[in-house]
C-alpha positions in Angstrom: 32.6 -50.7 13.7 36.4 -51.2 13.6 37.9 -53.6 10.9 40.0 -55.5 13.5 41.6 -57.5 10.6 42.9 -54.4 8.9 43.5 -52.0 11.7 47.1 -51.0 12.6 48.3 -53.2 9.4 51.6 -51.5 8.7 53.4 -54.4 7.1 53.8 -55.0 3.3 51.5 -57.5 1.4 54.0 -60.1 1.7 55.5 -59.4 5.1 54.7 -61.2 8.4 51.2 -60.7 9.8 50.5 -58.4 12.6 48.3 -59.5 15.6 45.4 -57.7 14.1 45.7 -59.6 10.8 45.9 -63.0 12.6 42.5 -62.5 14.2 40.3 -63.5 11.2 38.4 -65.9 13.4 37.0 -63.0 15.5 33.3 -62.5 14.6 32.6 -58.8 15.0 28.9 -59.4 14.7 28.9 -61.3 17.9 29.1 -58.0 19.6 25.3 -58.1 19.0 25.0 -61.0 21.6 23.2 -59.3 24.6 25.4 -61.3 27.2 28.9 -60.4 25.5 27.8 -56.8 25.0 27.0 -56.6 28.7 30.4 -58.0 29.5 32.2 -55.8 27.2 30.3 -52.8 28.4 31.3 -53.5 32.1 35.0 -54.4 31.3 35.6 -51.5 28.9 33.9 -49.1 31.4 36.1 -50.5 34.3 39.3 -50.2 32.0 38.5 -46.5 31.1 37.8 -45.5 34.5 41.1 -47.0 35.6 42.9 -44.3 33.5 40.3 -41.5 33.9 40.7 -41.5 37.7 44.2 -40.4 37.0 42.7 -37.2 35.6 40.2 -37.0 38.6 37.1 -38.1 36.7 35.3 -41.3 35.5 32.4 -42.5 33.3 29.2 -44.2 34.3 27.5 -44.9 30.9 29.9 -45.8 28.2 28.0 -44.8 25.2 26.4 -41.6 26.9 29.5 -40.1 28.7 31.6 -40.2 25.5 29.0 -38.5 23.4 30.3 -34.9 23.7 34.0 -36.2 23.0 35.4 -34.5 26.1 36.1 -37.6 28.2 37.0 -39.5 25.2 39.9 -36.9 24.4 40.8 -36.9 28.0 41.1 -40.8 28.1 43.4 -40.6 25.0 45.6 -38.0 26.8 46.1 -39.9 29.9 46.8 -43.4 28.2 49.2 -41.8 25.5 50.8 -39.2 27.6 50.3 -36.9 24.6 48.5 -33.5 24.4 45.3 -33.5 22.0 44.1 -30.5 20.2 41.9 -28.2 22.5 38.4 -29.6 22.7 35.4 -27.5 21.9 33.4 -26.5 25.0 30.0 -25.9 23.2 26.8 -27.9 23.7 25.7 -28.2 20.3 25.9 -31.3 18.1 28.5 -29.8 15.7 31.0 -29.2 18.9 30.4 -32.8 19.9 31.1 -34.1 16.5 34.2 -31.9 16.2 35.6 -33.4 19.5 35.0 -36.9 18.6 36.7 -36.4 15.3 39.8 -35.0 17.0 39.8 -38.0 19.3 39.3 -40.4 16.1 42.0 -38.4 14.2 44.5 -39.0 17.1 43.7 -42.8 17.1 44.3 -42.8 13.4 47.5 -41.0 13.7 48.9 -44.0 15.9 48.4 -46.4 12.7 45.0 -47.6 13.8 42.6 -47.9 10.6 39.1 -47.1 11.5 36.4 -48.6 9.4 32.7 -47.8 9.6 33.4 -45.7 12.8 31.9 -42.1 12.5 31.8 -39.2 14.9 28.0 -39.2 14.2 27.5 -42.7 15.6 29.4 -41.9 18.8 27.6 -38.6 19.3 24.3 -40.4 18.8 25.1 -43.0 21.5 25.4 -46.0 19.2 26.5 -48.7 21.6 27.9 -50.9 19.0 30.2 -48.3 17.5 31.2 -47.0 20.9 32.3 -50.3 22.2 34.1 -51.0 18.9 36.0 -47.8 19.3 36.9 -48.6 22.9 38.1 -52.0 21.9 40.3 -50.4 19.2 41.9 -48.1 21.8 42.5 -51.1 24.2 44.1 -53.0 21.3 46.5 -50.0 20.4 47.4 -48.9 23.9 47.1 -51.9 26.2 47.8 -54.9 24.0 49.6 -54.1 21.0 53.1 -53.5 22.7 53.0 -57.0 24.5 56.0 -59.1 23.1 57.1 -62.4 24.2 59.6 -64.3 22.2 59.0 -62.4 18.9 55.3 -62.8 19.3 53.1 -59.9 19.8 49.7 -58.8 21.0 47.2 -61.6 21.3 49.8 -64.5 20.8 52.3 -62.8 22.9 49.7 -62.3 25.9 48.6 -65.8 25.5 52.1 -67.2 25.5 53.0 -65.1 28.7 49.8 -66.7 30.4 50.7 -70.1 29.4 54.3 -69.7 30.9 53.3 -68.2 34.1 50.5 -70.8 34.8 52.3 -73.8 33.4 53.4 -75.3 37.0 49.8 -75.0 38.1 47.4 -78.0 38.3 44.0 -77.7 36.6 45.2 -74.6 34.6 45.4 -75.2 30.8 45.3 -71.8 29.3 44.7 -72.1 25.3 42.4 -69.3 24.6 40.9 -66.1 26.2 37.4 -67.4 26.9 36.8 -71.1 28.1 40.3 -71.3 29.8 39.3 -68.7 32.2 35.9 -69.7 33.1 36.6 -71.6 36.3 38.7 -68.7 37.7 41.9 -70.8 38.5 43.9 -69.3 35.7 43.5 -65.8 37.3 44.4 -67.0 40.6 47.5 -68.7 39.3 48.8 -65.5 37.7 48.5 -63.7 41.0 50.2 -66.5 42.9 53.0 -66.8 40.4 54.0 -63.1 41.0 52.7 -62.6 44.6 52.3 -66.0 46.4 51.7 -64.0 49.6 48.2 -63.0 48.5 46.6 -66.3 47.4 46.4 -69.7 49.1 46.2 -71.5 45.7 46.1 -75.1 47.3 42.8 -74.1 49.0 41.0 -73.4 45.6 38.5 -76.0 44.1 38.0 -76.2 40.2 34.3 -77.0 40.9 33.7 -73.7 42.7 34.3 -71.1 40.0 32.5 -68.2 41.3 34.5 -68.4 44.7 37.8 -68.7 42.5 36.6 -65.9 40.4 35.6 -63.6 43.2 38.7 -64.3 45.2 41.0 -63.3 42.1 39.2 -60.1 41.4 38.9 -59.0 44.9 42.8 -59.6 45.6 43.6 -58.0 42.4 41.6 -54.8 43.1 42.7 -54.7 46.7 46.5 -55.4 46.4 47.4 -55.0 42.6 45.3 -51.7 41.9 43.5 -53.7 39.1 39.9 -52.5 39.1 37.2 -55.2 39.1 36.0 -55.2 35.5 33.5 -58.1 35.5 31.4 -60.1 38.0 32.1 -63.8 38.5 28.4 -64.4 37.4 29.1 -62.6 34.1 31.8 -65.4 33.2 30.2 -68.5 34.8 26.6 -67.9 33.5 27.9 -67.6 29.9 28.6 -70.7 27.7 31.6 -68.9 26.2 32.8 -65.6 28.0 33.5 -62.6 25.7 37.0 -62.9 24.3 37.7 -59.0 24.2 36.5 -58.6 27.8 38.9 -61.4 29.1 41.9 -60.0 27.1 41.2 -56.5 28.3 41.1 -58.0 32.0 44.1 -60.2 31.5 46.1 -57.4 29.8 45.8 -55.4 33.1 47.4 -58.3 34.9 50.1 -58.4 32.4 51.0 -54.6 32.9 50.8 -54.9 36.5 53.3 -57.7 36.8 55.6 -56.6 33.8 56.3 -53.5 36.0 57.4 -55.7 38.8 59.5 -57.7 36.4 61.2 -54.8 35.0 62.1 -53.6 38.6 63.6 -56.9 39.4 65.8 -57.2 36.2 66.9 -53.4 36.8 67.8 -54.3 40.3 69.9 -57.3 39.2 71.6 -55.3 36.7 72.7 -52.7 39.1 73.8 -55.3 41.6 76.0 -57.0 38.8 77.4 -53.6 38.0 78.3 -52.9 41.7 79.9 -56.2 42.1 82.3 -55.6 39.1 83.1 -52.3 40.4 83.9 -53.4 43.8 86.3 -56.2 42.2 88.0 -53.5 40.3 88.5 -51.3 43.6 89.9 -54.4 45.2 92.4 -55.0 42.4 93.5 -51.4 42.4 94.2 -51.5 46.2 96.4 -54.8 45.6 98.3 -53.2 42.9 99.1 -50.1 45.0 100.3 -52.3 47.8 102.7 -54.2 45.5 103.9 -51.2 43.8 105.1 -49.7 47.1 107.4 -52.6 47.6 109.3 -52.2 44.5 112.7 -50.3 44.8 115.4 -49.7 42.1 118.9 -48.9 43.0 119.7 -45.3 42.0 123.2 -46.0 40.8 122.0 -48.7 38.5 119.4 -46.6 37.0 121.9 -43.6 36.6 124.3 -45.9 34.9 121.9 -47.4 32.6 120.5 -44.0 31.8 124.1 -42.7 31.1 124.8 -45.6 28.9 121.6 -45.6 27.0 121.9 -41.8 26.4 125.1 -42.5 24.0 123.3 -45.6 22.3 121.7 -48.9 22.8 123.1 -52.4 23.3 126.0 -52.1 20.7 127.8 -49.6 23.1 127.3 -51.6 26.2 129.8 -54.4 25.4 133.0 -52.3 24.7 132.2 -50.3 27.9 131.5 -53.4 29.8 134.8 -55.0 28.5 136.8 -51.9 29.4 135.3 -51.8 32.8 135.8 -55.4 33.4 139.6 -55.3 32.5 140.2 -52.3 34.5 138.4 -53.9 37.3 140.2 -57.1 37.2 143.6 -55.4 37.4 142.8 -53.5 40.6 140.6 -55.8 42.7 140.2 -59.4 43.6 138.6 -61.6 41.0 135.9 -62.7 43.2 134.7 -59.4 44.0 135.0 -58.1 40.3 133.0 -61.1 38.9 130.2 -60.6 41.4 130.0 -56.9 41.0 130.2 -56.9 37.2 127.6 -59.6 36.8 125.2 -57.7 39.2 125.8 -54.5 37.3 125.3 -56.3 34.1 122.0 -57.5 35.1 121.0 -54.2 36.4 121.8 -52.7 32.8 119.8 -55.2 31.1 116.8 -54.4 33.3 117.3 -50.8 32.7 117.5 -51.5 28.9 114.3 -53.5 29.1 112.4 -50.8 31.1 113.5 -48.1 28.4 112.2 -50.2 25.6 108.9 -50.5 27.4 108.8 -46.8 28.0 109.6 -46.2 24.4 106.7 -48.5 23.5 104.5 -46.9 26.1 105.3 -43.4 24.6 104.4 -44.7 21.1 101.0 -45.8 22.3 100.5 -42.5 24.0 101.3 -40.5 20.9 98.9 -42.9 18.9 96.3 -42.4 21.6 96.9 -38.5 21.3 96.7 -38.6 17.5 93.4 -40.6 17.9 91.9 -38.4 20.4 92.9 -35.3 18.5 91.2 -36.5 15.4 88.3 -37.5 17.2 88.1 -34.2 19.0 88.3 -32.2 15.8 85.7 -34.5 14.1 83.2 -34.1 17.0 83.9 -30.2 17.1 83.3 -30.2 13.3 79.8 -32.1 13.7 79.0 -29.9 16.7 79.9 -26.6 14.9 77.8 -27.7 11.9 74.9 -28.4 14.0 75.2 -25.1 15.8 75.8 -23.2 12.7 72.8 -20.7 12.5 71.2 -21.7 15.8 71.9 -18.4 17.4 70.3 -16.5 14.6 67.4 -19.0 14.9 67.0 -18.5 18.6 67.5 -14.7 18.5 64.8 -14.2 15.8 61.5 -12.7 16.8 59.3 -14.3 14.3 56.9 -14.9 17.1 55.8 -11.3 17.4 53.7 -11.4 14.0 52.4 -14.9 14.6 48.8 -16.0 15.6 48.2 -18.1 18.7 48.1 -21.3 16.6 51.4 -20.4 15.0 52.9 -19.5 18.4 51.7 -22.9 19.6 53.3 -24.5 16.6 56.5 -22.7 17.4 56.6 -23.5 20.8 56.1 -27.2 20.0 59.0 -26.8 17.3 61.0 -25.2 20.3 60.3 -28.1 22.5 61.7 -30.4 19.7 64.7 -28.2 19.6 65.2 -28.4 23.3 65.0 -32.2 23.0 67.6 -32.0 20.2 69.6 -29.6 22.1 69.7 -31.9 25.2 70.6 -34.8 22.9 73.7 -32.9 21.6 74.8 -32.3 25.4 76.5 -35.6 25.4 78.5 -34.5 22.4 79.7 -31.3 24.2 80.5 -33.3 27.4 82.5 -35.7 25.2 84.4 -32.9 23.5 85.3 -31.5 26.8 86.3 -35.0 28.1 88.6 -35.5 25.0 90.2 -32.1 25.6 90.8 -32.8 29.1 92.5 -36.1 28.5 94.5 -34.4 25.6 95.7 -32.0 28.4 96.5 -34.8 30.7 98.5 -36.6 28.0 100.6 -33.4 27.2 99.3 -33.0 23.7 101.7 -30.8 22.0 98.8 -28.6 20.5 96.8 -28.5 23.7 96.5 -24.6 23.3 94.6 -24.8 20.2 92.5 -27.7 21.6 91.7 -25.8 24.7 90.9 -22.7 22.8 88.4 -24.6 20.5 86.8 -26.5 23.2 86.4 -23.2 25.3 84.7 -21.7 22.3 82.4 -24.5 21.9 81.5 -24.5 25.7 80.9 -20.7 25.5 78.8 -21.2 22.6 76.9 -24.0 24.2 76.2 -21.8 27.3 75.1 -19.0 24.9 72.8 -21.5 23.2 71.4 -22.7 26.5 70.7 -19.2 27.5 69.2 -18.1 24.3 67.2 -21.4 24.3 65.9 -20.5 27.8 65.2 -16.9 26.7 63.5 -18.0 23.5 61.3 -20.4 25.4 60.3 -17.8 28.0 59.5 -15.4 25.2 57.3 -18.0 23.2 55.5 -19.0 26.4 55.0 -15.3 27.4 53.9 -14.6 23.9 51.6 -17.6 24.0 50.1 -16.4 27.4 49.6 -13.0 26.0 48.1 -14.2 23.0 45.8 -16.6 24.9 44.8 -13.6 26.9 44.1 -11.7 23.4 42.2 -14.7 22.2 40.0 -14.9 25.4 39.4 -11.0 24.8 38.8 -11.8 21.2 36.2 -14.5 22.2 34.7 -12.1 25.0 34.3 -9.3 22.3 32.7 -11.6 19.9 30.3 -12.9 22.5 29.3 -9.5 23.5 29.6 -7.6 20.1 27.4 -10.1 18.2 24.2 -9.6 20.5 24.9 -5.9 20.6 25.3 -5.5 16.9 22.0 -7.6 16.5 20.3 -5.2 19.1 21.6 -2.1 17.1 20.5 -3.6 13.7 17.1 -4.3 15.2 16.9 -0.8 16.7 17.9 0.9 13.4 15.2 -1.2 11.8 12.6 -0.2 14.3 13.7 3.4 14.2 13.3 3.3 10.4 10.2 1.2 10.4 7.0 2.6 8.7 4.2 2.9 11.2 0.5 3.0 10.7 -1.8 4.0 13.4 -5.5 4.5 13.5 -6.0 6.3 16.8 -4.4 8.3 19.6 -3.9 5.0 21.8 -1.8 3.5 19.0 0.5 6.3 18.5 0.7 6.9 22.4 1.9 3.4 22.5 4.6 3.7 20.1 5.6 6.9 21.7 5.9 5.0 25.2 7.7 2.2 23.6 10.1 4.7 21.8 10.7 6.4 25.3 11.4 3.1 26.7 13.9 2.4 24.0 15.6 6.0 24.7 15.7 5.0 28.3 17.8 1.9 27.5 20.4 4.0 25.3 22.6 4.9 28.3 23.0 1.4 29.3 23.5 0.4 25.6 26.2 3.0 25.4 28.0 1.6 28.4 27.9 -1.9 26.7 29.3 -0.3 23.5 32.1 1.2 25.4 32.7 -2.0 27.5 33.0 -3.9 24.1 35.4 -1.0 22.8 37.4 -1.3 25.9 37.9 -5.1 25.3 39.5 -4.1 21.9 41.5 -1.4 23.6 42.8 -3.9 26.1 43.8 -6.1 23.0 45.7 -3.3 21.5 47.2 -2.5 24.9 48.6 -5.9 25.4 49.8 -6.0 21.8 51.7 -2.8 22.0 53.2 -3.3 25.5 54.4 -6.6 24.4 55.7 -5.7 20.8 53.1 -8.1 19.3 52.1 -7.2 15.8 48.5 -8.3 15.5 47.8 -10.0 12.0 44.2 -10.0 10.6 41.0 -9.3 12.6 39.1 -11.1 15.4 38.9 -14.8 14.4 35.5 -15.3 16.2 33.7 -12.4 14.5 33.7 -10.1 11.6 32.2 -7.3 13.5 34.7 -4.5 14.0 34.8 -1.8 16.5 34.4 0.8 13.6 31.3 -0.9 12.3 29.9 -0.8 15.9 30.6 2.9 16.3 29.3 3.7 12.8 26.1 1.8 13.4 25.7 3.5 16.8 26.0 6.9 15.3 23.6 6.1 12.8 21.2 4.8 15.4 21.7 8.0 17.5 20.8 10.1 14.4 17.8 8.3 13.6 16.5 8.9 17.2 15.5 12.6 16.9 14.0 11.8 13.5 11.9 9.1 15.0 10.8 11.6 17.7 9.8 14.2 15.2 7.8 11.6 13.1 6.0 10.1 16.2 5.3 13.8 17.3 3.9 14.7 13.9 1.7 11.6 13.9 0.5 12.3 17.3 -0.7 15.7 16.2 -2.3 14.2 13.2 -4.3 11.7 15.5 -5.4 14.5 17.7 -6.8 16.2 14.7 -8.3 13.0 13.6 -9.7 12.4 17.0 -11.4 15.7 16.8 -12.9 14.7 13.4 -14.2 11.5 14.9 -15.7 13.4 17.9 -17.6 15.9 15.5 -18.7 13.1 13.3 -19.7 10.9 16.2 -21.9 13.8 17.8 -23.8 14.3 14.5 -23.9 10.5 13.6 -25.4 9.7 17.0 -28.1 12.3 16.6 -28.9 11.2 13.1 -28.8 7.5 14.1 -31.1 8.1 17.1 -33.4 10.1 14.8 -33.8 7.5 12.1 -34.4 4.6 14.7 -37.0 6.7 16.4 -38.8 7.5 13.1 -38.7 3.9 12.2 -40.4 2.9 15.3 -42.9 5.5 14.7 -43.8 4.3 11.1 -44.0 0.8 12.6 -46.6 1.9 15.2 -48.5 4.0 12.6 -48.8 0.9 10.2 -50.0 -1.2 12.9 -52.4 1.3 14.8 -54.6 2.1 11.9 -56.1 5.2 13.3 -58.9 6.6 11.2 -60.0 5.6 7.6 -57.6 4.5 5.1 -57.8 8.0 3.4 -57.1 9.7 6.8 -54.2 7.4 7.3 -52.9 8.2 3.8 -53.1 12.0 4.4 -51.1 11.6 7.9 -48.5 9.5 6.3 -47.8 11.9 3.6 -47.5 14.8 6.2 -45.2 12.7 8.0 -43.2 12.0 5.0 -42.7 15.7 4.4 -41.6 16.1 8.0 -38.9 13.5 7.6 -37.7 14.9 4.4 -37.1 18.2 6.2 -34.6 16.4 8.1 -32.3 16.0 4.9 -30.0 19.0 5.8 -28.8 17.1 8.7 -27.9 14.1 6.6 -26.1 16.3 4.2 -24.0 17.9 7.1 -23.1 14.4 8.3 -22.1 13.6 4.9 -19.8 16.7 5.0 -18.1 15.4 8.3 -17.8 12.0 6.5 -16.0 13.4 3.7 -13.4 15.1 6.1 -13.2 11.6 7.8 -12.4 9.9 4.5 -9.9 12.7 3.4 -8.1 12.0 6.7 -8.0 8.3 6.0 -9.9 7.5 9.4 -11.3 4.0 9.5 -12.6 3.5 12.9 -14.4 5.7 15.5 -14.5 4.7 19.1 -17.1 7.6 19.9 -20.0 6.0 17.9 -21.1 2.8 16.7 -22.6 4.1 13.6 -21.0 4.2 10.2 -21.9 6.6 7.3 -22.8 3.5 5.2 -25.1 2.2 8.3 -26.7 5.6 8.4 -27.1 5.9 4.7 -28.8 2.6 4.6 -31.0 3.4 7.5 -31.9 6.7 6.0 -32.9 5.0 2.7 -34.7 2.3 4.7 -36.6 5.0 6.4 -37.8 6.7 3.3 -38.5 3.3 1.7 -40.4 2.3 4.6 -42.6 5.4 4.5 -43.1 5.2 0.8 -43.9 1.5 1.2 -46.4 2.2 3.9 -48.1 4.9 1.8 -48.0 2.5 -1.0 -49.6 -0.2 1.1 -52.4 2.3 2.1 -53.2 3.2 -1.3 -53.3 -0.7 -2.4 -55.7 -1.2 0.4 -57.9 1.4 -0.7 -57.7 0.0 -4.2 -58.4 -3.4 -2.9 -61.3 -2.3 -0.6 -63.0 -0.4 -3.7 -62.3 -3.5 -6.1 -63.4 -6.2 -3.8 -66.2 -4.3 -1.9 -64.3 -4.8 1.5 -65.7 -2.7 4.1 -63.6 -0.6 6.4 -64.6 -2.9 9.3 -63.2 -6.1 7.5 -60.0 -4.1 6.8 -59.7 -3.4 10.6 -60.2 -7.2 11.3 -57.6 -8.2 8.8 -55.1 -5.8 10.2 -56.0 -7.1 13.9 -55.5 -10.7 12.6 -52.2 -9.7 10.9 -50.9 -7.7 13.8 -52.0 -10.6 16.3 -49.7 -13.1 14.3 -47.0 -10.6 13.6 -45.2 -11.3 16.8 -42.1 -9.4 16.3 -43.9 -6.6 14.8 -41.8 -6.6 11.8 -44.7 -5.6 9.4 -44.7 -9.1 7.8 -45.6 -12.5 8.7 -42.8 -15.0 8.7 -43.3 -18.6 7.3 -44.1 -20.0 10.9 -46.4 -17.0 11.7 -48.3 -17.3 8.6 -48.5 -21.1 9.0 -50.1 -20.4 12.5 -52.7 -18.1 10.9 -53.6 -20.7 8.4 -54.0 -23.4 11.1 -56.4 -20.9 12.9 -58.4 -20.5 9.6 -58.9 -24.4 9.3 -56.1 -25.1 6.7 -54.1 -28.3 7.5 -51.3 -30.2 5.9 -47.8 -29.4 4.7 -48.7 -29.7 0.9 -51.6 -27.2 1.4 -49.3 -24.8 3.3 -46.7 -25.0 0.6 -49.3 -24.4 -2.1 -50.9 -21.3 -0.2 -47.2 -19.9 0.5 -46.3 -20.3 -3.0 -49.4 -17.9 -3.8 -48.6 -15.2 -1.2 -44.9 -15.4 -1.5 -44.1 -16.1 -5.0 -40.6 -14.7 -4.8 -39.7 -17.1 -1.9 -38.6 -14.5 0.5 -40.1 -16.3 3.5 -42.2 -13.4 4.5 -45.9 -12.3 3.8 -46.7 -8.7 3.6 -49.9 -7.2 4.8 -51.0 -6.6 1.2 -50.6 -10.3 0.2 -52.3 -11.1 3.4 -55.3 -8.9 2.5 -55.4 -10.4 -1.1 -55.5 -13.9 0.5 -58.0 -13.1 3.2 -60.3 -11.3 0.7 -60.2 -14.1 -1.6 -60.7 -16.9 1.1 -63.8 -14.8 2.5 -65.5 -13.8 -0.6 -68.1 -16.1 -2.6 -66.2 -17.2 -5.6 -67.7 -18.2 -9.0 -66.5 -21.6 -10.2 -65.9 -23.0 -13.6 -68.9 -25.4 -13.0 -70.9 -22.4 -12.1 -70.1 -20.5 -15.2 -70.8 -23.7 -17.5 -74.0 -23.9 -15.8 -74.8 -20.2 -16.6 -73.7 -20.6 -20.3 -76.0 -23.9 -20.5 -79.0 -21.7 -19.3 -78.2 -19.2 -22.1 -77.9 -21.9 -24.6 -81.2 -23.5 -23.7 -79.6 -26.8 -22.1 -77.6 -27.5 -25.3 -73.9 -28.6 -25.2 -72.9 -25.6 -27.4 -74.0 -21.9 -27.8 -74.2 -19.8 -31.0 -73.0 -16.5 -31.7 -76.4 -14.9 -32.0 -77.3 -16.3 -28.6 -74.3 -14.8 -27.1 -74.9 -11.2 -28.6 -78.5 -11.4 -27.5 -77.8 -12.4 -23.9 -74.4 -10.6 -23.2 -73.2 -7.0 -23.5 -71.7 -6.3 -27.0 -68.0 -6.0 -25.9 -68.3 -9.2 -23.6 -70.1 -11.1 -26.3 -67.5 -10.3 -28.9 -64.9 -11.4 -26.5 -66.4 -14.8 -25.9 -67.1 -15.4 -29.6 -63.4 -14.6 -30.4 -62.0 -16.9 -27.8 -64.6 -19.9 -28.0 -63.5 -22.8 -30.0 -65.8 -24.4 -32.5 -68.1 -27.1 -30.9 -67.1 -30.6 -32.5 -69.8 -32.8 -30.7 -72.1 -35.2 -32.3 -74.9 -32.7 -32.1 -73.0 -29.8 -33.5 -74.7 -27.4 -36.0 -72.8 -24.7 -38.1 -71.5 -21.9 -36.0 -71.6 -23.9 -32.7 -69.2 -22.7 -30.1 -67.7 -24.7 -27.1 -68.6 -22.9 -23.9 -67.3 -25.7 -21.8 -63.8 -25.5 -22.6 -63.9 -21.7 -22.6 -65.2 -21.7 -19.1 -62.5 -24.2 -17.7 -59.9 -22.0 -19.4 -61.3 -19.0 -17.5 -60.3 -20.7 -14.2 -56.9 -22.1 -15.3 -58.3 -25.5 -15.6 -57.4 -25.6 -19.5 -56.0 -23.4 -22.1 -57.9 -20.8 -24.0 
């Protein structure tokens, strides 16, 4: 926000205070008061629009419409009458900040010190900062120059209001807030200057809304003062905003001060005209009186004859001689009368001659004074004009930039003002020369020659000034055209240069494709790119033509361009160079794409060859896997017959190995060509290898299962019919025909056998699936079923058997074991039975009970 106490303070520390220093009682933070902010917003907006309308625009929202700085700069140009730097028309934030900074710099150049107001706050729409800035502008351009009896600004405006409203009843202006609340002061100001507009006696102090509305409407309709506030804004506020009231009142001051100046000017003109009329009347009276005066010719002749021989010392002797002669020839009466008359005439002539002498002396003094003045003014003028012709004839603008030419043009405008100021001196010199000629100056010839030289030189300077201005303006216009061409060049060269760089990157880009479709896509894109080249070349030629137009304008007008394009570093040469490089890359890209297409065609042939073989191998493996599954389920014939058939089947499958090897060869070519996909088949070499290995493993596993079944059958005495039953049960619960029972399938099997409980299921699952694979093979199923259906010996049964051999004793001896059991089994027991330690033990007694429990895992051997 602006520091109102410090702004525009140009006085010294000890000097008199300015109006801004005297307003220490103004509380800047009161701007935060919503009512005051509303009044300021409305007043400041109306004040700004009253000036912006002169430029054909206006604002609606004071903090929004000034954000881009354009209307702010326009407002300052209108109220100051000066030109600001050219605004930036971009929409980016940086352009807006630059425009606002230009406006703030202009305000600061007018002696206003801005504190805490930055362009960023205005661009961001900060209402407090925007209102503070507008108030600063109002202070500087609408209030600062108000002066009444050596008081300025606020005090001067207040004093003016007090004097204008002093004769009016119920009006006592002491400030710029409460004193204006009833509206009478506004009406008094209007009535004082335009009594025809206001019926002041009809106004009532107790009706402020009517008073205010009346004053505001009359001012807007008849005085061209826009309505800046509503009556309710003032009446409904305990203390109206001082800044808003001051702004409104300053508009009345400026409106009426113009009328006062016109009245003063009219009075001054009337006074001058009255004096001139009086002088003309006096001249007419003088000429009338002068026409009645006559001097006798003889007396003047006599006086001149006498005075030519001397002054009064010669008069008396002549007069005495004449008198004596006269008395001797004429009567005394006549002589006395004639002589006295002649004497008086002589004295009159003498007096006239003396006056003529004095007049001639004054004329000569006047001539001398005029001659000195003439030569002094000539010397000053000649000193001022020295070097001006050389300055005006130089063509320094031919090598200048647009900004430098604009600076030269402003400098030339200043020179024109200076030249116009010296016009008075030239006119004075000519007037003095004319007066010297009228007074018959003895050296009038040299005066006339010098005056003529000055006038001729002045005419030359005027002509040269006009020509230089025309040249500067013409050069400015041409440089502006060049600048616009530079800008257009930059706008078109930048995207075209980026396009070329992108095109060069694409043309040089390494491409990796895996099939014909991808390379054909790249070729299509490349062909599309080539189809755009003619249009791109036209754009390049258009860009080059812009630069050619710049050169043409410069050459045809003798402008020596200094430096390059200020808007871009991209030169026409660089564009041509990149274009040539890009055009050279196009055929290289064509060749590379064609080579890749040939390669992909070859790869596609490899894919098709591999796919044909892979599809055949894959189908073969899948068919054989299904056959093996059926063979393992169907159980045709005895186990020996099944074993024989499986081994024959294994041989037939192994005979297919050459086809696998052939496929491996195709795959080797695929790998060497770095082909990683094949749309002609869903099989991969790894998949087929795994399938082939799985097929071989499945056959081997099936053969192994049949062999294990044979061993199990023989070891446990399971009949062929039981095996068929086991296989039927297994196949029944093997719903997915995977050759193994999953956990849920095996659980269903256990439930059908009468097992129940999760704990029991988990125990049995741990037996049949010790690895935790979650599947039960047919061999594990056979072991489980044979164990469950076979009569098993228990530990108690074995103990009972040993007790029979021991003759019901709790122990048994080695002799008894050797007598009842085969030798190897007897020795096995003797070696592993622990000594019996019971109370009835005898030497060599063995504990058959602990041995029996150990056999069944119920204790350790």
